C-alpha positions as CSV (number, residue, x, y, z in Angstrom):
1,M,0.0,0.0,0.0
2,T,1.1,3.5,-0.7
3,Y,0.5,5.5,2.4
4,A,-0.5,9.2,2.5
5,I,2.2,9.8,5.1
6,E,4.9,7.4,6.0
7,T,7.9,8.2,8.2
8,E,10.8,5.8,8.9
9,G,13.0,6.5,12.0
10,L,12.7,10.2,11.6
11,V,15.2,12.1,13.8
12,K,15.9,15.7,14.3
13,V,18.9,16.8,16.5
14,Y,19.6,20.5,17.2
15,K,23.0,21.6,18.4
16,Q,23.4,24.6,20.7
17,R,25.7,27.1,19.0
18,W,28.1,27.7,21.9
19,T,28.1,24.6,24.1
20,K,27.7,22.1,21.1
21,R,25.2,20.3,23.3
22,E,22.7,18.2,21.4
23,M,18.9,18.2,21.8
24,R,16.9,15.5,20.1
25,A,13.6,17.1,19.3
26,V,12.4,14.1,17.3
27,D,13.8,10.7,18.2
28,G,13.0,8.0,15.7
29,I,9.4,8.5,14.9
30,S,7.9,5.9,12.5
31,I,4.2,6.3,11.6
32,R,1.9,5.4,8.7
33,V,-1.3,7.2,7.8
34,E,-3.6,5.5,5.3
35,P,-5.1,7.4,2.4
36,G,-8.5,8.9,3.4
37,A,-7.8,8.5,7.1
38,T,-8.3,11.1,9.8
39,F,-5.2,11.1,12.0
40,G,-4.4,13.2,15.1
41,L,-0.9,13.9,16.3
42,L,-0.9,14.6,20.1
43,G,1.7,15.5,22.6
44,P,2.6,18.1,25.3
45,N,4.5,21.3,24.5
46,G,8.0,20.5,23.5
47,A,7.2,16.9,22.6
48,G,8.3,17.4,18.9
49,K,5.0,17.7,17.1
50,T,5.8,20.9,15.3
51,T,9.3,19.7,14.4
52,F,7.8,16.5,13.0
53,V,5.4,18.5,10.8
54,K,8.2,20.8,9.6
55,M,10.2,17.7,8.4
56,L,7.1,16.2,6.8
57,L,6.6,19.4,4.8
58,A,10.3,19.8,4.0
59,C,10.7,23.0,6.0
60,S,13.4,21.3,8.1
61,H,15.9,18.7,7.1
62,P,15.9,15.4,9.2
63,T,19.1,14.4,10.9
64,A,18.2,10.8,10.1
65,G,15.4,8.8,8.6
66,R,13.0,9.9,5.9
67,A,9.4,11.1,5.4
68,L,7.3,10.0,2.4
69,V,4.1,11.7,1.1
70,F,2.1,9.4,-1.1
71,G,5.2,7.3,-1.6
72,K,7.5,10.2,-2.6
73,D,10.2,11.7,-0.5
74,S,8.9,14.9,1.1
75,W,12.0,16.8,-0.3
76,I,10.7,16.2,-3.8
77,P,8.6,19.3,-4.7
78,E,6.1,17.1,-6.6
79,S,5.2,15.2,-3.4
80,R,3.9,18.4,-1.8
81,R,1.7,19.6,-4.7
82,S,-1.2,17.6,-3.3
83,V,-0.8,18.9,0.3
84,G,-2.8,21.7,1.8
85,Y,-1.3,23.2,5.0
86,L,-2.7,25.5,7.7
87,P,0.1,26.4,10.2
88,E,-0.7,27.3,13.8
89,N,0.8,30.8,13.8
90,H,0.0,31.9,10.2
91,R,0.7,35.5,9.2
92,F,-1.4,36.4,6.2
93,P,-0.9,40.0,4.8
94,T,-3.5,42.0,6.6
95,Y,-3.9,44.6,3.8
96,L,-5.4,41.9,1.5
97,T,-9.1,41.1,1.5
98,G,-10.3,37.6,2.2
99,A,-10.9,37.0,-1.5
100,G,-7.7,38.7,-2.4
101,M,-5.7,36.5,-0.1
102,L,-7.3,33.3,-1.5
103,D,-6.6,34.5,-5.0
104,F,-2.9,35.2,-4.1
105,Y,-2.4,31.8,-2.5
106,G,-4.3,30.1,-5.2
107,A,-1.9,31.5,-7.8
108,L,1.0,30.4,-5.7
109,S,-0.4,26.9,-5.7
110,G,-0.7,26.8,-9.5
111,V,-4.5,27.3,-9.7
112,D,-5.4,29.0,-13.0
113,A,-7.4,32.3,-12.9
114,A,-10.6,30.9,-14.2
115,T,-10.7,28.1,-11.6
116,R,-9.8,30.6,-8.8
117,K,-12.6,32.9,-9.8
118,K,-15.1,30.0,-9.5
119,R,-13.6,28.4,-6.4
120,I,-13.0,31.4,-4.1
121,P,-16.7,32.2,-3.6
122,E,-17.4,28.5,-3.0
123,L,-14.7,28.3,-0.3
124,L,-15.7,31.5,1.4
125,D,-19.3,30.2,1.6
126,M,-18.0,26.8,2.8
127,V,-16.2,28.4,5.8
128,G,-19.1,30.9,6.6
129,L,-17.3,34.0,5.3
130,D,-19.2,34.7,2.1
131,R,-20.1,38.2,3.3
132,W,-16.6,39.0,4.3
133,G,-14.7,38.3,1.1
134,A,-14.3,42.0,0.3
135,T,-13.1,42.9,3.8
136,R,-9.5,43.3,4.7
137,L,-7.9,40.6,6.9
138,G,-6.9,43.2,9.4
139,K,-10.5,43.5,10.4
140,Y,-11.0,39.7,10.9
141,S,-11.2,38.1,14.3
142,K,-8.9,35.3,15.2
143,G,-11.6,32.8,14.6
144,M,-12.3,34.3,11.1
145,L,-8.6,34.1,10.3
146,Q,-8.6,30.4,11.2
147,R,-11.6,29.8,8.9
148,V,-10.1,31.8,5.9
149,G,-6.8,30.0,6.6
150,L,-8.6,26.7,6.2
151,A,-10.0,28.0,2.9
152,Q,-6.5,28.8,1.6
153,A,-5.4,25.3,2.5
154,L,-8.2,23.9,0.3
155,I,-7.8,26.3,-2.7
156,H,-6.0,23.8,-4.8
157,E,-8.1,20.8,-3.8
158,P,-5.4,18.8,-2.0
159,K,-5.4,15.1,-1.3
160,L,-3.7,15.6,2.0
161,L,-4.7,18.3,4.5
162,V,-2.2,19.1,7.3
163,L,-3.8,21.2,10.0
164,D,-1.9,22.7,13.0
165,E,-4.4,23.7,15.7
166,P,-7.2,24.3,13.2
167,S,-9.8,25.2,15.9
168,D,-7.5,27.6,17.9
169,G,-9.5,30.8,18.7
170,V,-12.7,29.5,17.1
171,D,-15.9,29.5,19.2
172,P,-17.9,26.3,19.7
173,V,-20.2,27.0,16.8
174,G,-17.2,27.7,14.5
175,R,-15.5,24.5,15.7
176,K,-18.7,22.5,14.9
177,Q,-18.7,24.1,11.4
178,I,-15.0,23.2,10.8
179,R,-15.7,19.6,11.9
180,D,-18.6,19.4,9.4
181,I,-16.3,20.8,6.6
182,L,-13.7,18.2,7.5
183,H,-16.2,15.4,7.6
184,G,-17.3,16.4,4.1
185,L,-13.7,16.3,2.9
186,E,-13.2,12.9,4.6
187,E,-16.2,11.5,2.7
188,K,-14.5,12.7,-0.5
189,G,-11.4,10.7,0.4
190,V,-9.1,13.5,1.6
191,T,-6.5,12.4,4.1
192,I,-6.6,14.8,7.2
193,F,-3.7,15.1,9.6
194,I,-4.3,17.2,12.6
195,N,-1.9,18.5,15.2
196,S,-3.9,19.8,18.1
197,H,-4.2,20.4,21.9
198,L,-8.0,20.3,21.8
199,L,-8.3,16.6,22.7
200,Q,-12.1,16.7,22.7
201,E,-12.1,17.9,19.1
202,V,-9.6,15.2,18.1
203,E,-11.7,12.5,19.8
204,L,-14.8,13.7,18.0
205,F,-13.2,13.7,14.6
206,C,-10.1,11.6,14.3
207,R,-10.1,7.8,13.7
208,D,-6.5,7.2,14.6
209,V,-4.0,9.1,16.9
210,A,-0.4,9.0,17.9
211,I,0.8,10.4,21.2
212,I,4.4,11.5,21.2
213,R,6.4,12.1,24.4
214,K,10.0,13.4,24.5
215,G,10.3,13.0,20.7
216,K,9.1,9.4,20.6
217,V,5.8,7.7,19.9
218,A,4.5,6.6,23.3
219,L,1.1,5.3,22.1
220,E,-0.6,4.8,18.8
221,G,-3.9,3.3,17.6
222,R,-7.6,3.7,16.9
223,V,-9.3,6.2,19.1
224,K,-12.2,3.8,19.9
225,E,-9.7,1.1,21.0
226,L,-7.5,3.4,23.1
227,T,-10.5,4.9,24.9
228,S,-12.2,1.5,25.6
229,E,-11.2,0.2,29.0
230,G,-13.3,-2.9,28.8
231,G,-15.7,-4.0,31.6
232,Y,-18.7,-2.3,33.2
233,R,-19.1,0.4,35.8
234,I,-21.7,0.6,38.5
235,D,-22.2,3.9,40.3
236,L,-23.7,4.0,43.8
237,E,-24.7,6.9,46.0
238,H,-24.5,6.5,49.8
239,A,-23.8,2.8,49.8
240,P,-23.8,1.1,53.2
241,D,-20.4,0.0,54.5
242,N,-21.2,-3.7,54.4
243,L,-22.5,-3.5,50.8
244,A,-19.4,-1.4,49.8
245,T,-17.1,-4.0,51.4
246,E,-18.8,-6.9,49.5
247,L,-18.7,-5.2,46.2
248,K,-15.0,-4.2,46.7
249,G,-14.2,-7.8,47.0
250,R,-15.8,-8.5,43.6
251,A,-14.8,-5.5,41.6
252,K,-11.4,-5.1,39.8
253,A,-11.3,-1.4,40.7
254,V,-13.1,1.1,43.0
255,V,-13.2,4.9,42.6
256,S,-14.5,7.3,45.3
257,N,-16.0,10.5,43.9
258,N,-17.5,13.0,46.3
259,G,-19.1,10.3,48.5
260,N,-20.2,8.2,45.5
261,L,-18.6,4.9,44.7
262,Q,-17.8,3.6,41.3
263,F,-17.2,-0.2,41.0
264,L,-15.5,-1.5,37.8
265,F,-16.2,-5.2,36.8
266,N,-14.5,-7.2,34.0
267,T,-17.6,-8.7,32.5
268,R,-21.3,-8.0,32.1
269,E,-22.1,-11.1,34.0
270,E,-20.0,-9.9,37.0
271,A,-21.7,-6.5,36.8
272,N,-25.2,-8.1,36.7
273,V,-24.4,-10.2,39.8
274,A,-23.3,-7.0,41.6
275,F,-26.4,-5.3,40.4
276,D,-28.6,-8.0,42.0
277,I,-26.7,-7.7,45.3
278,V,-27.2,-4.0,45.3
279,R,-31.0,-4.4,44.7
280,A,-31.2,-7.1,47.3
281,A,-29.7,-4.7,49.8
282,K,-32.4,-2.2,48.8
283,C,-29.8,0.3,47.6
284,E,-30.4,2.3,44.5
285,V,-28.0,2.2,41.5
286,E,-27.2,5.6,40.1
287,S,-26.0,4.2,36.8
288,M,-24.6,1.1,35.1
289,T,-22.5,1.8,32.0
290,K,-19.9,0.2,29.8
291,A,-16.6,1.5,31.0
292,S,-14.5,3.8,28.8
293,S,-12.0,6.6,29.1
294,T,-11.8,10.0,27.4
295,L,-9.0,10.7,25.1
296,E,-7.8,13.3,27.5
297,E,-7.5,10.7,30.3
298,V,-5.6,8.4,28.0
299,F,-3.3,11.3,27.0
300,I,-2.6,12.3,30.6
301,R,-1.8,8.7,31.6
302,T,0.5,8.4,28.6
303,V,2.5,11.6,29.0
304,E,2.9,11.3,32.8
305,Q,4.5,7.9,32.5
306,K,8.1,7.9,33.9
């Protein structure tokens, strides 16, 4: 299979000018992103996410290893013609209008004038800025700049979209709108690679994620699998001591939360037995649910490992 993104042992070492001390920003990252996938790259500040993206887009040369985009080395210009990119701290010329900026970047991307004339109004409408195309960017809010930035990344109809903090500064309605746009692109087979701190947004949208820590991949996999703990959880409020003691002996884990007790059981059968015991003791069950973690909880557990 030809992957949309494939890196092999990617390393980036920076040397301090005076001390000659080395700092490994990226330390042997190997990942594969299938065509049409939605992939999230996660990690704390300083983990190497931005450096990884820079090497992927040939903005920085790797110390070792290589990065491929649709099977071609990322240093070959042809490999990047099918990539749309929205950086985190973009700096668009504020004297340009929204439509003028899209026209400028469209020309840089090799889009002919006739196509730009047709596509720019469509993109502005897509990102909810159809009434702002003639307004200078200097009057745009941060959220509006993010949305017009997404439009410029799409101007040449890329097969791979690389987004660095795409929802930064965008209100909840705008974030939902951006998710809807990305879902539409996903349905068309566009590969979407997101680097973000908004874990809830990544969990809602991405199918696969990789969590990097100190320049290395610490955890990688499907979001559904990583957030599925397995087992069942029973929540009780004001459980009698004798009942709590009996259930603790049966549960694989117990969590106390503001006086409430949460009992985690391996199987549905074990949870049902515990449920019958609770009802026999005339104690009410607050809830019984299939256990899972949020992506944020998985992320914190991963990056806090020693």
